[in-house]
Backbone as CSV, one residue per row, in Angstrom:
resi,resn,N_x,N_y,N_z,CA_x,CA_y,CA_z,C_x,C_y,C_z
1,MET,12.538,-9.579,-28.039,12.165,-9.773,-26.643,12.846,-7.930,-26.219
2,ARG,11.925,-7.203,-25.258,12.503,-5.800,-24.484,12.793,-5.972,-23.279
3,ARG,13.668,-5.430,-22.726,13.932,-5.574,-21.168,13.236,-4.489,-20.476
4,ALA,12.872,-5.220,-19.521,12.259,-4.154,-18.328,13.251,-3.129,-17.714
5,LYS,12.811,-1.857,-17.922,12.909,-0.917,-17.369,11.916,-0.097,-16.475
6,PHE,12.553,0.106,-14.886,11.352,0.648,-14.658,12.070,1.326,-13.153
7,PRO,11.292,2.207,-12.633,11.654,2.736,-11.106,11.737,2.027,-10.138
8,VAL,12.886,2.111,-9.222,13.265,1.089,-8.046,12.848,2.120,-6.922
9,THR,12.392,1.833,-6.038,12.288,2.770,-4.430,12.389,1.693,-3.438
10,VAL,12.852,2.408,-2.557,12.996,2.093,-1.149,12.077,2.658,-0.388
11,HIS,11.261,1.959,0.652,10.312,2.360,1.807,10.939,1.895,2.819
12,LEU,10.679,3.101,3.982,11.148,2.802,5.104,9.856,2.636,6.338
13,PHE,10.210,1.396,7.097,9.448,0.962,8.148,10.107,1.308,9.508
14,PHE,9.414,2.455,9.965,9.811,2.691,11.763,8.920,2.349,12.565
15,PHE,9.064,1.390,13.473,8.193,1.135,14.396,8.444,1.352,15.641
16,LYS,7.328,1.813,16.340,8.053,2.087,17.827,6.717,1.753,18.754
17,ASP,6.947,0.376,19.434,5.767,-0.153,20.254,4.860,-0.838,18.937
18,ASP,3.713,-0.401,18.962,2.964,-1.066,18.250,2.484,0.005,17.105
19,GLN,3.006,0.999,16.813,3.117,2.180,15.938,3.843,2.313,14.550
20,ILE,3.593,2.537,13.811,4.321,2.535,12.425,4.578,4.303,12.170
21,LEU,5.392,4.702,11.715,5.632,6.173,11.550,4.977,6.072,9.852
22,LEU,4.042,7.309,9.672,3.442,7.588,8.611,3.676,9.201,8.114
23,LEU,3.757,9.320,6.962,3.917,10.557,6.511,2.948,10.804,5.621
24,ARG,2.252,12.354,5.015,0.768,12.609,4.602,1.498,13.311,3.499
25,ARG,1.446,12.687,2.053,2.057,13.072,1.015,0.938,14.696,0.721
26,PHE,1.944,15.805,0.103,1.317,16.754,-0.405,2.017,17.855,-1.593
27,ASN,1.289,18.099,-2.399,1.977,18.708,-3.573,3.107,18.055,-4.172
28,THR,2.907,16.552,-4.510,3.851,16.013,-5.352,2.795,15.444,-6.322
29,GLY,1.819,15.604,-6.722,1.050,14.923,-7.804,0.844,13.656,-7.549
30,TYR,1.158,12.917,-6.877,0.944,11.861,-6.555,0.278,11.239,-5.127
31,ARG,-0.819,10.864,-5.635,-1.441,10.259,-4.218,-1.536,11.397,-2.848
32,ASP,-1.360,12.623,-3.270,-1.431,13.758,-2.222,-2.650,13.375,-1.619
33,GLY,-2.476,13.954,-0.415,-3.309,13.977,0.993,-3.472,12.330,1.663
34,GLU,-2.893,11.243,0.801,-2.922,9.779,1.367,-1.260,9.779,2.222
35,TYR,-1.575,8.978,3.169,-0.243,8.384,3.949,0.323,7.310,3.276
36,SER,1.766,7.408,3.675,2.633,6.628,3.170,3.749,6.395,4.386
37,VAL,4.672,5.774,4.058,6.025,5.403,4.962,6.899,6.446,4.078
38,PRO,8.059,6.611,4.984,9.380,7.121,4.338,9.702,6.646,3.416
39,ALA,9.818,7.357,1.891,10.364,6.121,0.613,10.882,7.350,-0.213
40,GLY,11.844,6.479,-1.073,12.220,7.650,-2.072,12.692,6.196,-3.632
41,HIS,12.878,7.073,-4.435,13.581,6.224,-5.682,15.002,5.926,-5.273
42,LEU,15.629,4.994,-5.867,17.130,5.024,-5.911,17.711,5.818,-6.882
43,ASP,18.632,6.169,-6.524,19.882,7.191,-7.487,20.705,6.013,-8.412
44,GLY,21.027,6.256,-9.295,21.946,5.460,-10.328,23.053,5.019,-9.522
45,GLY,23.607,3.956,-9.157,24.335,3.535,-8.668,24.790,3.755,-7.034
46,GLU,23.536,3.295,-6.504,23.223,3.670,-5.118,22.579,2.187,-5.051
47,THR,23.116,1.719,-3.518,22.369,0.669,-3.256,21.395,0.744,-2.199
48,VAL,20.378,0.165,-2.045,19.202,-0.025,-1.640,19.412,0.681,-0.042
49,VAL,20.217,0.506,0.904,20.374,0.631,1.946,21.131,1.865,1.710
50,ALA,21.607,2.682,0.852,22.437,3.889,1.030,21.430,4.790,0.791
51,ALA,20.273,4.092,-0.257,19.244,5.046,-0.593,18.017,4.851,0.735
52,ALA,18.096,4.027,1.417,16.906,4.194,2.532,17.695,5.223,3.512
53,ALA,18.912,5.131,3.847,19.533,6.200,4.854,19.439,7.799,4.476
54,ARG,19.768,7.772,2.978,19.372,8.670,2.400,18.288,9.708,2.627
55,GLU,17.117,8.808,2.491,15.993,9.576,2.128,15.234,9.403,3.719
56,ALA,15.846,8.861,4.531,15.306,8.941,5.865,16.089,10.336,6.609
57,GLU,17.259,10.759,5.945,17.601,12.121,6.454,17.087,12.987,5.581
58,GLU,16.797,12.831,4.176,16.459,13.978,3.371,14.770,14.205,4.018
59,GLU,14.064,13.146,4.384,12.318,13.252,4.542,12.246,13.603,6.231
60,ILE,12.955,12.766,7.200,12.482,12.926,8.491,13.575,13.158,9.453
61,GLY,14.679,13.838,8.689,15.644,14.318,9.320,16.233,13.393,10.310
62,VAL,16.532,12.149,10.241,16.841,10.956,11.048,18.351,10.593,10.201
63,ARG,19.127,9.936,11.065,20.363,9.481,11.057,20.218,8.102,10.814
64,LEU,20.621,7.390,9.808,20.710,5.720,10.001,22.124,4.929,9.454
65,ASP,22.549,4.195,10.567,23.646,3.742,9.836,23.231,2.277,9.469
66,ALA,24.001,1.890,8.471,23.576,0.438,7.523,23.186,-0.776,8.557
67,GLU,23.914,-1.130,9.713,23.916,-2.416,10.197,22.292,-2.053,11.145
68,HIS,21.792,-1.111,10.795,20.168,-1.350,11.518,19.355,-1.041,10.475
69,ILE,19.481,-1.235,9.257,18.711,-1.161,8.124,18.423,-2.861,7.879
70,VAL,17.148,-3.659,7.869,17.219,-4.921,7.602,15.895,-5.302,6.411
71,PHE,16.411,-6.026,5.825,15.540,-6.008,4.611,14.058,-6.990,5.308
72,ALA,12.780,-6.165,4.805,11.884,-6.717,5.269,10.747,-7.198,4.159
73,GLY,10.820,-6.741,2.674,10.164,-7.316,1.799,10.449,-6.647,0.176
74,VAL,10.182,-7.210,-0.675,10.109,-6.547,-2.283,8.309,-6.851,-2.816
75,MET,8.426,-5.618,-3.500,7.243,-5.901,-4.501,7.445,-5.317,-5.590
76,HIS,6.757,-6.382,-6.513,6.634,-5.969,-8.137,5.465,-5.808,-8.294
77,ARG,5.286,-4.080,-8.502,3.836,-3.450,-8.344,3.586,-2.779,-10.073
78,ARG,2.465,-2.627,-10.118,2.139,-2.049,-11.467,0.917,-1.089,-11.035
79,GLU,1.316,0.312,-11.227,0.207,1.427,-11.230,0.194,2.200,-12.153
80,GLY,-0.079,2.119,-13.004,0.043,3.234,-14.172,1.325,2.608,-15.319
81,ASP,2.342,2.576,-14.345,3.680,1.889,-14.827,4.390,1.045,-13.986
82,GLU,5.125,0.331,-14.338,5.856,-0.820,-13.445,6.966,-0.635,-12.468
83,ARG,6.875,-0.795,-11.633,7.859,-1.063,-10.031,8.226,-1.892,-9.297
84,VAL,9.370,-1.699,-8.916,9.633,-2.459,-7.778,9.873,-2.024,-6.752
85,ASP,9.746,-2.229,-5.592,9.606,-1.607,-4.288,10.342,-2.498,-3.526
86,PHE,11.177,-2.005,-2.487,12.127,-2.725,-1.345,11.673,-1.896,-0.298
87,PHE,11.031,-2.739,0.632,10.991,-2.514,1.928,11.711,-2.784,2.870
88,VAL,12.328,-1.732,4.070,13.127,-2.298,4.741,12.622,-1.586,6.231
89,ARG,13.058,-2.348,7.153,12.959,-2.529,8.578,14.041,-1.467,9.497
90,VAL,13.738,-0.054,9.828,14.791,0.786,10.598,14.661,0.126,11.708
91,GLN,16.168,-0.758,12.525,15.909,-0.847,13.832,16.102,-0.082,15.112
92,LYS,16.910,1.072,14.711,17.475,2.140,15.582,17.997,3.316,14.754
93,TRP,17.336,4.286,14.881,17.999,5.893,14.299,18.561,6.784,15.500
94,GLU,18.897,7.769,14.641,19.663,9.031,15.623,18.615,9.872,15.474
95,GLY,17.993,10.561,16.339,17.559,11.987,16.179,15.821,11.681,16.005
96,GLU,14.983,12.491,16.427,13.405,12.540,16.525,13.259,12.889,14.864
97,PRO,12.229,12.180,14.552,11.780,12.180,13.071,10.726,13.447,13.214
98,PHE,10.991,14.434,12.225,10.295,15.292,11.820,10.194,15.685,10.431
99,ASN,9.259,16.566,10.026,8.749,16.705,8.628,9.832,17.452,8.221
100,ALA,10.601,16.961,7.092,11.886,17.772,6.774,11.500,17.756,5.441
101,GLU,10.656,17.816,5.034,10.090,18.427,3.435,8.793,18.926,3.354
102,PRO,8.269,20.174,4.206,7.158,20.675,4.163,6.483,21.043,3.053
103,ASP,7.457,20.990,1.768,7.035,21.056,0.510,6.574,19.984,-0.428
104,LYS,6.440,18.984,0.364,6.325,17.580,-0.143,5.338,16.173,0.828
105,CYS,5.190,17.131,1.952,4.645,16.189,3.068,3.944,17.463,3.934
106,ASP,2.651,17.276,4.598,2.235,17.726,5.331,1.398,17.444,6.606
107,GLY,1.998,16.410,7.016,2.116,15.534,8.322,2.841,14.311,8.490
108,LEU,3.020,14.458,9.279,3.846,13.213,10.205,3.062,12.565,11.540
109,ARG,2.951,11.430,11.527,2.242,11.072,12.653,2.614,9.308,12.849
110,TRP,2.739,9.051,14.272,2.591,7.392,14.718,1.485,7.090,14.524
111,ALA,1.147,5.851,13.754,-0.344,5.157,13.444,-0.110,3.810,14.464
112,GLU,-0.974,3.463,14.790,-1.435,1.949,15.320,-1.275,1.204,13.959
113,VAL,-0.395,0.278,14.391,-0.113,-0.376,12.747,-1.389,-1.323,12.730
114,ASN,-2.172,-1.854,13.437,-3.565,-2.664,13.106,-4.694,-1.878,12.709
115,SER,-4.489,-0.578,12.716,-5.737,0.425,12.686,-5.045,1.775,11.829
116,LEU,-4.730,1.416,10.663,-3.715,2.382,9.684,-5.068,3.388,9.224
117,PRO,-4.766,4.839,8.746,-5.492,5.784,8.340,-6.279,4.910,7.050
118,GLN,-7.689,5.501,6.962,-8.324,4.711,5.872,-7.472,5.242,4.716
119,ASN,-6.993,6.923,4.814,-6.607,7.507,3.415,-4.751,6.930,3.168
120,THR,-4.468,5.627,3.931,-3.110,5.215,3.585,-2.883,4.472,2.357
121,ILE,-2.078,4.562,1.172,-1.818,4.356,0.061,-2.258,2.831,0.012
122,PRO,-2.914,2.110,-0.813,-3.260,0.878,-0.669,-1.947,-0.409,-0.775
123,TYR,-1.272,-0.047,-1.927,0.169,-0.998,-1.748,1.070,-0.916,-0.437
124,VAL,0.914,0.480,0.246,1.714,0.483,1.492,1.097,-0.050,2.480
125,ARG,-0.158,0.034,2.488,-0.662,-0.820,3.508,-0.551,-2.408,3.583
126,LYS,-1.097,-2.995,2.225,-0.347,-4.078,1.898,0.867,-4.640,2.229
127,ALA,1.711,-3.946,1.768,3.354,-4.226,2.402,3.324,-4.155,3.862
128,ILE,2.912,-3.234,4.692,2.898,-3.082,6.077,2.197,-4.596,6.468
129,LYS,1.045,-4.899,6.028,0.474,-6.159,6.696,1.370,-7.154,6.158
130,ASP,2.076,-7.269,5.151,2.734,-8.879,4.564,3.912,-8.565,5.694
131,HIS,4.597,-7.284,5.970,5.648,-7.718,6.695,5.167,-8.092,8.438
132,LEU,4.203,-8.022,8.646,3.937,-8.303,9.791,3.426,-9.478,9.908
133,ASN,2.806,-10.081,9.035,2.596,-11.725,8.511,3.888,-12.376,8.088
134,ASN,5.029,-11.937,7.760,6.394,-12.396,7.443,6.063,-12.844,6.036
135,VAL,5.471,-12.051,5.076,5.465,-12.363,3.682,6.540,-11.177,3.273
136,VAL,7.578,-12.044,2.311,8.735,-11.093,2.112,8.691,-10.518,0.550
137,PHE,7.553,-11.240,-0.007,7.568,-10.881,-1.714,5.935,-11.034,-1.945
138,THR,5.760,-10.009,-2.795,4.225,-9.998,-3.318,4.182,-9.014,-4.809
139,GLU,3.040,-9.433,-5.260,2.710,-8.799,-6.422,1.672,-7.835,-6.271
140,PHE,1.511,-6.627,-6.779,0.099,-5.881,-6.703,0.069,-4.861,-7.790
141,GLY,-1.281,-4.845,-8.124,-1.761,-4.140,-9.334,-1.771,-4.571,-10.581
142,TRP,-1.559,-6.119,-10.655,-1.539,-6.813,-11.893,-2.794,-7.158,-12.213
143,GLU,-3.593,-7.357,-11.258,-5.029,-7.620,-11.902,-5.666,-6.990,-12.921
144,GLU,-6.408,-7.351,-13.465,-7.254,-6.674,-14.663,-8.510,-6.048,-14.694
């Protein structure tokens, strides 16, 4: 029997009224030109909450306190390789979001949560919908 070994990521949901913060991927080699939420891989020896705070500062220049990061959901996903994605909701942040990684992102916008851009990455779209419907666990990409 082989043990699972795969990337673990954290995705951040920033809401303002009925809008969610999206960034458009650029020059990364993965789904460039499509919208996602701020996200990134966990470093070894790093908690999900610590990774969320680090990614928020690296990608959109805002500071987060751990007590304002709450669990939103988890997804076991297969898209080429196998992954586990954590989703967190940010209740409060310090600073105004801006594109802090223009070499990896060519657009930052607030989008109506019920009318996401057509080019939103499918698993991200599903995770947002699941969160709005109080679904905390889902699997994605396992259909053959």
